[in-house]
N, C-alpha and C positions, 0 to 999 in steps of 0.2 A: 700311448705315444701319438703325437701329432704327425700327420702325413703332410709332406710339403711337395708341391709340384714345381719344378724349375724348368725354364726354357732351355733349349739346346746350348745356347751361348753360356749360360750360367753353369750348366753341367760340365761343359768343356773346360771352363775356367777352373772349376773345382778339381776335375780330373788332372789337369795340367799341374796344379799346385801339389797334388799328391805325387804325381809322376816325377816331378823334379826334386822331390824330397823336402820341399818347404814345409809340408805338413804330413803327418802320418796317416790321416784318414779324412774322408769327406766331412765327418762330424767336427774334426779339428778346424777345418777351413771355415765352416759355418760358425763355429764358436768364436773364432778369431774375428770374423766379420761382425758378429753381434757385439762383441766386446768393443771393437772400434766404433761402431755406431753409437753405443752407449756413452763412450768417452767423448765423442764429438757432440752428442746431444747435451751432455753435462757442460762442456765448454761453451756451447752456444747459449745455454741458459744463463751461465755466469756472465757472458758478454752482454746479453740483453739486460740482465739485472744492473750491470755497471752503467750501461747506456741510459737506463731509466733513472738511475741515481744522478748521473751527470745532468740529465735534463731537469730533474727536480732542483738541482743546485744552480741551475741557470747557466751551465757550462755548454753553450751551443752557439752556433753562428747561423744567422738567417741569410739566405741568398735569394735575390729577386729572380734570377734566371739561371739556366744551365751554364751559360758562358761565364758568369760571375763565379759560379761554383768551380768550374774547370780552372779558371785563372787562379783561384785560391789554392787549389790542389797543386798546381804547377809552382806557385810561389813558395808554398811550404816545402815542396820537394827540393827546390833550388836552395832554400835556406839549409836544409839538412845536408845536401851535397857540399855546400860551402863550408859547413862545420867540419866535415870529414877531410877536407883538402888541407 
């Protein structure tokens, strides 16, 4: 069995989760955390793969500076808002 050392803040969080009944044991809290971490990692890898595919297909926009990029984001947001109205 692997021994894990946690800081006081992490221990307190785990104890609170068990105390409130959200989880039955410290092991359940850790297992849930690891499961979520695995899911997030899988989602991130999927998103990166899709971004790479978009880049390969030429589906990207170049910006000369941060202001141009910010203006583009605002413009796209306004278009989305106008579609919903």
